[in-house]
C-alpha positions in Angstrom: 174.5 116.6 213.4 170.7 116.5 213.9 168.3 115.4 211.3 165.3 117.3 210.0 161.9 116.0 211.3 159.3 115.8 208.5 156.1 117.2 209.8 152.7 116.6 208.3 150.7 119.6 207.0 147.1 120.2 208.0 145.3 122.6 205.6 142.6 124.4 207.7 140.9 125.8 204.6 139.7 122.4 203.3 135.9 122.3 203.4 135.4 118.7 204.4 135.7 118.6 208.2 135.5 114.8 208.7 138.3 114.2 206.2 140.5 116.8 207.9 139.7 115.3 211.3 140.7 111.9 210.1 144.0 113.3 208.9 144.6 114.9 212.2 143.9 111.6 213.9 146.5 109.8 211.7 149.0 112.6 212.3 148.6 112.6 216.1 147.8 109.0 216.9 150.8 107.7 218.9 150.8 104.0 218.2 150.0 101.8 215.3 149.7 98.0 215.4 152.0 95.8 213.3 150.9 92.5 214.9 148.4 91.7 217.6 151.1 91.8 220.3 153.4 94.5 218.9 153.3 98.3 218.5 155.7 100.6 216.8 156.6 104.2 217.5 155.0 106.5 215.0 153.9 110.1 215.8 155.1 113.0 218.0 152.3 115.5 218.4 153.7 118.2 216.0 152.3 119.4 212.6 152.2 122.4 210.4 148.9 124.3 210.1 148.5 126.2 206.8 145.8 128.4 205.2 144.6 129.2 208.7 143.1 132.6 207.9 145.4 134.9 210.0 146.4 137.6 207.6 150.1 137.6 206.6 150.1 141.4 207.1 149.0 140.9 210.7 151.6 138.3 211.4 154.3 140.5 210.0 153.1 143.4 212.1 153.2 141.3 215.3 156.8 140.5 214.7 157.7 144.1 214.1 155.9 145.2 217.3 157.5 142.4 219.2 161.0 143.6 218.1 160.0 147.2 219.0 159.1 146.0 222.5 162.3 144.0 223.2 164.4 146.8 221.8 163.2 149.2 224.5 165.7 150.1 227.3 165.7 147.7 230.2 164.3 150.3 232.6 161.3 150.7 230.3 160.7 146.9 230.2 161.2 146.3 233.9 158.2 148.4 234.8 156.2 145.7 233.0 157.9 142.8 234.8 155.4 140.1 235.5 153.7 139.4 238.7 152.0 136.1 238.3 151.9 135.0 234.7 151.6 138.1 232.6 154.1 140.8 231.7 157.8 141.0 230.9 160.4 138.4 231.9 164.1 139.4 231.4 167.0 137.3 230.2 167.7 134.2 232.3 164.5 134.5 234.3 163.1 131.2 233.2 165.4 128.2 233.9 168.4 130.5 233.3 167.7 130.4 229.6 169.1 133.2 227.4 165.7 134.5 226.3 163.4 137.3 227.2 159.7 137.1 226.9 156.4 139.0 227.2 153.1 137.3 228.1 149.6 138.6 227.8 146.0 137.3 227.4 142.4 138.4 227.4 141.5 141.4 229.6 138.1 139.8 230.2 137.0 137.1 232.6 138.5 135.8 235.8 142.0 135.5 234.5 141.9 139.0 233.1 140.8 140.3 236.5 143.3 138.3 238.6 146.2 138.8 236.2 145.7 142.1 234.4 147.8 142.7 231.3 150.8 145.0 231.4 150.9 147.1 228.3 153.7 149.2 227.1 153.1 153.0 227.1 151.1 154.2 224.1 153.6 157.1 223.9 156.4 154.7 223.3 154.5 152.1 221.2 151.2 153.5 220.0 150.3 150.6 217.7 151.4 147.8 220.0 148.3 147.0 222.0 145.7 147.1 219.1 148.0 145.0 217.0 148.4 142.4 219.8 144.7 142.3 220.7 143.8 141.8 217.1 146.3 138.9 216.8 145.0 137.4 220.0 141.4 137.3 218.7 142.5 136.0 215.2 144.6 133.1 216.5 142.0 132.1 219.2 139.4 131.9 216.4 141.8 129.6 214.5 142.4 127.5 217.7 138.7 127.1 218.2 138.2 125.7 214.7 141.3 123.5 215.1 140.1 122.2 218.5 136.8 121.3 216.9 138.6 119.1 214.4 140.6 117.5 217.1 137.4 116.7 218.9 136.0 115.1 215.7 139.3 113.1 215.4 138.5 111.7 218.9 135.0 110.7 217.9 133.5 113.5 219.9 131.1 116.3 219.0 132.8 119.2 217.4 131.9 121.6 220.3 132.9 119.0 223.0 135.7 121.0 224.6 133.6 124.2 224.8 130.6 122.3 226.4 133.0 120.7 228.8 134.1 124.2 229.9 137.6 123.3 228.8 138.0 126.0 226.2 136.9 129.6 226.0 138.3 132.6 224.3 139.5 134.1 227.6 141.9 131.4 228.8 144.4 131.5 225.9 147.8 133.1 226.4 150.2 134.8 223.9 153.9 134.8 224.6 156.4 136.9 222.6 159.9 135.5 222.7 163.3 136.8 221.9 166.3 134.5 222.0 169.7 136.2 222.2 171.4 133.5 220.1 174.5 133.2 222.3 176.6 130.1 221.7 178.6 127.8 223.9 182.2 127.0 223.0 181.7 123.4 223.8 181.3 120.7 221.1 179.5 118.4 223.5 175.8 117.9 222.6 174.8 118.2 226.3 176.7 121.5 226.7 175.2 123.3 223.8 173.4 126.5 224.7 169.6 126.3 224.6 167.5 129.4 224.1 164.7 127.4 225.7 165.6 124.3 227.7 163.9 121.0 227.0 160.3 121.0 228.1 156.7 120.1 227.1 153.9 122.6 227.0 151.3 122.6 229.7 147.9 123.1 228.1 145.8 121.8 225.2 147.4 123.0 222.0 150.2 125.5 221.1 150.3 127.5 217.8 153.8 128.8 217.1 154.8 131.4 214.6 158.5 131.9 213.9 160.7 134.4 212.1 162.5 131.7 210.0 165.6 131.5 212.1 166.2 127.8 212.9 166.6 126.3 216.4 163.4 124.5 217.3 164.1 120.8 218.0 161.9 117.8 219.0 162.9 114.8 221.0 160.5 111.9 220.1 161.7 109.6 222.9 162.6 111.4 226.2 163.5 108.1 227.8 166.2 107.2 225.2 169.8 108.0 226.3 171.3 110.0 224.9 168.3 112.1 223.7 168.0 112.3 220.0 167.0 115.8 218.8 165.5 116.5 215.3 165.2 120.0 213.7 161.8 121.5 212.9 162.2 124.1 210.2 159.6 126.8 209.9 157.3 127.3 206.9 156.6 130.9 206.0 153.0 131.8 207.0 152.3 128.5 208.7 151.9 127.7 212.4 153.9 124.9 214.0 151.2 123.2 216.2 151.9 120.8 219.1 150.0 118.9 221.7 150.1 120.0 225.3 150.3 118.0 228.5 146.6 118.2 229.4 145.5 117.0 225.9 147.8 114.0 226.5 146.0 113.4 229.8 142.6 113.7 228.2 143.5 111.2 225.5 145.3 108.8 227.8 148.5 109.2 225.8 147.0 108.6 222.4 148.0 112.1 221.5 151.4 112.9 222.9 152.9 116.1 224.4 156.4 115.8 223.1 159.6 117.3 224.7 161.1 120.1 222.6 163.7 122.9 223.0 165.2 125.8 221.1 168.9 125.5 220.4 170.9 128.7 220.1 172.4 129.1 216.5 174.4 132.2 217.0 171.7 134.5 215.6 168.9 136.4 217.3 165.6 134.6 217.0 162.0 135.8 217.5 158.8 133.7 217.9 155.2 134.1 219.0 153.5 131.3 220.8 149.8 131.1 221.5 148.9 128.6 224.2 145.3 127.3 224.1 144.8 126.5 227.8 141.7 125.1 229.6 139.7 127.2 232.0 141.4 127.2 235.4 138.5 125.3 237.0 138.3 122.6 234.4 139.0 119.1 235.7 141.0 117.1 233.1 140.4 113.4 233.2 140.7 110.6 230.7 138.0 110.6 228.0 135.8 107.6 227.9 136.6 107.0 224.3 140.3 106.8 225.1 140.3 104.1 227.8 139.0 100.6 228.3 139.4 97.6 230.6 142.6 96.7 228.8 143.8 100.3 228.6 142.8 102.0 231.9 143.4 105.7 232.6 147.1 106.4 233.0 146.7 109.8 234.7 144.5 110.8 237.7 142.0 113.6 237.3 143.6 117.1 237.9 142.2 120.6 238.0 143.9 122.9 235.5 144.8 125.6 238.0 146.5 123.0 240.3 148.4 121.5 237.4 149.6 124.8 236.1 150.7 126.0 239.5 152.8 122.9 240.0 154.4 123.2 236.5 155.1 126.9 236.8 156.7 126.5 240.2 159.1 123.9 238.6 160.0 126.1 235.7 160.4 129.6 237.0 163.4 131.3 238.6 161.9 134.3 240.4 163.2 137.7 239.2 160.8 139.9 241.2 160.3 137.9 244.3 157.1 136.2 243.1 156.3 133.6 240.5 
């Protein structure tokens, strides 16, 4: 029986940015010192984001349109199967997990040109595209505000990640997910069916909206055997936010990208994840404020596109003959 992980709540509507940024630092900072030579495990890179400004009506509509898409006949969905990183992925396409997903992003910029979106037919789903494009813009605006607070939490200027070229409103990705909910007959913890296998997210931040069906779990210590998994329940109207791998590299591990999974609970589950990713050409290297002579950089510099290519090649089972 897993325990429930108590996440902190960040209220994005609070007017005092410095106070909110200090709270974010306390929530995300990985270690605290008990004695000069000892550290204790504290945080895990997850929190709830409330009062973010995305209308409840829009979030409800996004879930309705997501269900409309996944309920289409398979032959209608296969014409949108992804080439590269955008489009439809059928059941078992990714790590053999019992989930199907649909990924899209901005139609503008280099990514929009290289990886054009695949939209469902307007004859089938006339409100689908305008709903999703509105949601994309709304959540990216939230992400921009949140990332500014994260920068302040790291003693950086609020627009640091934008000036660095790390964040722009064309690099984010939206992923709609449907988990089938199928269960394993085994009582063994290691044999339980996962809708999404254990993983960490690649980019800067992830903002997740869920339909209220449980299943999301976090493992605070991936090196501990056996892994200990804790449930993360949803809060209506709130995003579950977590740190991505590249933010962990920027902060030299001060902010952690934590392993998580979705456990099948015998019920269909829908979620919508927005991944705030750096520009493909952005080189991610340890921030000066996060390293010292006694705490040198733990990760070498890496170009975002190279890191993503490596991680995607590890996680994808090709359905269409290409990643």
